[in-house]
C-alpha positions in Angstrom: 71.8 120.1 84.0 75.2 120.5 82.3 78.3 119.3 84.1 82.0 119.7 83.3 84.4 117.2 84.8 88.1 118.0 84.6 90.6 115.1 84.5 93.4 114.8 87.0 95.1 118.2 87.4 98.9 117.7 87.6 101.1 120.5 89.0 101.3 124.1 88.2 101.0 123.6 84.4 97.8 121.6 85.0 96.4 124.2 87.3 97.1 127.1 84.9 95.6 125.1 82.0 92.6 124.1 84.0 91.8 127.6 85.1 92.5 129.1 81.6 90.4 126.6 79.8 87.6 126.7 82.3 87.2 130.4 81.8 86.9 129.9 78.0 84.5 127.0 78.3 82.2 128.9 80.7 82.0 131.7 78.1 80.9 129.3 75.4 78.7 126.8 77.3 76.0 127.0 79.9 77.8 125.0 82.5 75.9 124.4 85.8 78.5 122.6 87.9 82.3 122.0 87.6 84.1 119.0 89.2 87.8 118.4 89.0 90.2 115.7 90.3 92.9 117.6 92.1 95.0 114.9 93.9 98.1 115.6 91.9 98.1 119.4 91.9 100.8 119.9 94.6 104.4 119.7 93.6 104.9 116.4 95.4 101.4 115.1 94.7 98.4 115.6 97.0 96.8 119.0 97.6 97.2 121.9 100.0 94.7 124.3 101.5 96.0 127.2 99.3 95.7 125.1 96.1 92.2 123.9 97.0 91.1 127.5 97.7 92.6 128.6 94.3 90.6 126.0 92.4 87.4 126.9 94.2 88.0 130.6 93.5 88.6 129.8 89.8 85.0 128.4 89.6 85.5 124.7 90.3 82.6 123.6 92.6 83.9 120.2 93.8 87.5 118.8 94.0 87.8 115.0 94.2 90.8 113.1 95.4 92.3 109.5 95.1 95.3 107.5 96.2 97.4 110.6 96.8 94.8 112.1 99.1 97.1 112.1 102.2 100.5 112.5 100.4 100.8 116.2 101.4 100.8 116.6 105.2 98.9 119.9 104.9 95.7 117.9 104.1 95.3 117.0 107.8 95.0 120.7 108.7 92.0 121.5 106.4 90.3 118.4 104.9 87.6 118.4 107.6 86.9 122.1 107.0 86.8 122.0 103.2 83.2 121.5 102.3 83.6 120.6 98.7 86.7 118.4 98.9 85.9 114.7 98.5 88.3 111.9 99.3 87.5 108.2 98.4 84.4 107.1 100.3 85.7 103.6 100.9 88.5 104.6 103.3 87.8 103.4 106.9 85.0 105.2 108.6 87.2 107.2 111.0 89.3 108.7 108.1 89.4 112.5 108.1 87.3 114.3 105.4 84.2 113.2 103.5 83.6 110.6 100.8 80.7 112.4 99.1 79.1 115.8 99.0 75.5 116.9 98.4 75.1 120.2 96.6 72.0 122.4 96.2 71.9 123.4 92.5 68.6 125.3 92.7 65.9 123.1 91.3 67.9 119.9 91.8 70.5 118.4 94.1 73.8 117.0 92.9 75.8 114.3 94.8 79.5 113.8 94.0 81.0 110.6 95.2 84.7 109.5 95.2 85.5 105.8 95.2 88.9 104.0 94.9 89.3 100.7 93.1 91.1 97.7 94.5 92.9 96.1 91.6 96.6 97.2 91.4 95.9 100.3 93.5 94.5 99.8 97.0 93.3 97.5 99.7 90.4 99.7 100.8 86.9 98.3 101.2 85.5 97.1 97.8 83.6 99.9 96.1 81.1 97.2 95.1 80.4 96.5 98.7 79.9 100.1 99.9 78.0 101.7 97.1 74.5 100.3 97.5 74.1 101.5 101.1 75.4 105.0 100.2 73.1 105.3 97.2 70.1 104.4 99.4 71.2 107.1 101.8 71.5 109.7 99.0 68.2 108.7 97.5 66.4 109.1 100.8 67.5 112.7 100.7 65.7 113.2 97.4 68.8 113.4 95.2 68.8 111.7 91.8 71.8 113.5 90.1 74.8 111.5 91.2 78.4 111.6 89.8 80.9 109.0 90.7 84.6 109.6 90.3 86.0 106.1 90.2 89.7 106.3 90.9 91.2 103.1 89.6 93.9 101.4 87.7 92.2 98.4 86.1 89.9 99.1 83.1 88.0 95.9 83.8 87.2 97.0 87.4 86.0 100.4 86.2 83.8 98.9 83.4 82.3 96.3 85.8 81.5 99.0 88.3 79.8 101.2 85.7 77.7 98.2 84.6 76.9 97.5 88.3 75.4 100.9 89.0 73.9 101.5 85.6 70.6 103.3 86.1 71.4 104.1 89.7 73.7 107.0 89.2 74.0 109.8 86.5 77.6 109.0 85.6 80.7 106.9 86.4 83.9 108.8 85.3 87.2 107.1 85.7 90.4 108.9 86.9 93.9 107.9 87.9 95.7 106.6 84.8 96.1 110.1 83.3 95.4 108.7 79.8 92.0 109.6 78.3 90.1 106.6 76.9 87.8 106.7 73.9 85.0 104.6 75.2 82.5 107.2 76.3 78.9 105.9 76.2 75.5 106.0 77.8 74.9 102.5 79.3 71.6 100.7 78.7 69.9 102.0 81.8 70.9 105.7 81.4 74.3 106.1 83.2 77.0 107.9 81.3 80.4 106.1 81.4 84.0 106.8 80.6 86.9 104.6 81.7 89.3 107.5 82.2 88.8 111.2 81.8 92.5 111.8 81.3 94.9 114.4 82.6 95.1 118.2 82.7 98.9 118.9 82.8 102.0 119.1 80.7 101.5 117.8 77.2 105.2 116.9 76.7 105.5 114.6 79.6 105.0 111.0 80.9 101.7 111.3 82.7 102.6 114.8 83.8 106.1 113.9 84.9 109.3 115.0 83.2 110.1 112.6 80.4 113.8 112.3 81.2 113.3 111.2 84.8 110.6 108.7 83.8 112.8 107.1 81.1 115.7 106.9 83.6 113.4 105.1 86.0 112.6 102.5 83.5 116.1 102.1 82.1 117.9 101.8 85.5 115.1 100.1 87.5 116.2 102.2 90.4 114.3 104.8 92.5 114.4 108.2 90.7 113.1 111.5 92.0 110.1 112.4 89.8 109.5 116.0 89.0 106.3 117.4 87.4 106.8 118.6 83.9 106.1 122.2 82.7 105.5 123.8 79.3 102.7 123.3 76.8 99.5 122.4 78.6 96.8 119.9 77.8 93.2 119.8 79.1 91.2 116.6 79.3 87.7 116.6 80.5 84.1 115.6 79.8 80.8 117.3 79.3 77.7 115.7 80.8 74.1 116.6 80.1 71.7 115.2 82.7 67.9 115.0 82.6 66.6 117.4 85.3 63.7 115.1 86.2 65.4 111.6 86.3 69.1 112.5 86.8 70.0 110.1 84.0 72.4 111.0 81.3 71.3 112.5 78.0 74.7 113.1 76.5 78.4 112.6 77.2 81.2 114.3 75.3 85.0 114.0 75.7 87.1 117.1 75.7 90.8 117.2 74.7 92.5 120.6 74.2 96.2 121.2 73.7 97.5 124.7 74.2 99.9 124.7 71.2 
């Protein structure tokens, strides 16, 4: 099985770049499933029903979320009815939406889990405390192909989590920082790992935000209205090749494309 995971899509520039690049990659590679983090796609962060539908229509199979899940009020109107939209699993149990999805991919099943870290980002239940019970539940349904989107700030927390579930999941892919790391590897027991997949958005920006407003925020130390940047797009993602029998990783490859 070959999977493409697209790093945090930011704003209209990110959406345009994601769809354009996805079309090109599908022509060149035999991609079975596409996953993308879409929690920053709306103009004020979060995601809307319209934007979710546009991503699915473009060929993205699963959209994951993170700390901006509930930033756009529209989410409450559709999250329970969007079958392939995944918010962090470690929210309280009565939170709208779902924390993982199980997809039928023909000869195999694929589970996509979203988890949010604790360090510098949230006070949700620890991902280390909730994952074992969930993996047991997924395993009982006969699924061995499992992708975890770990939405976290601290590199140490992401690395530790990857090591903790090594051999239990197909891949742990970090999101949130919008900066692609260069530490892709297959861990000793067969789990593919990358600390952060990066960002699909405006190349000339500060994490997808207009450079001028970001600099002003740091210079003045006062609240500044952030606006998503536009212009030249960049695409960050990762290719995974998984063993159809075991679900473990055979290959992981970072992708970085700039639309110059």
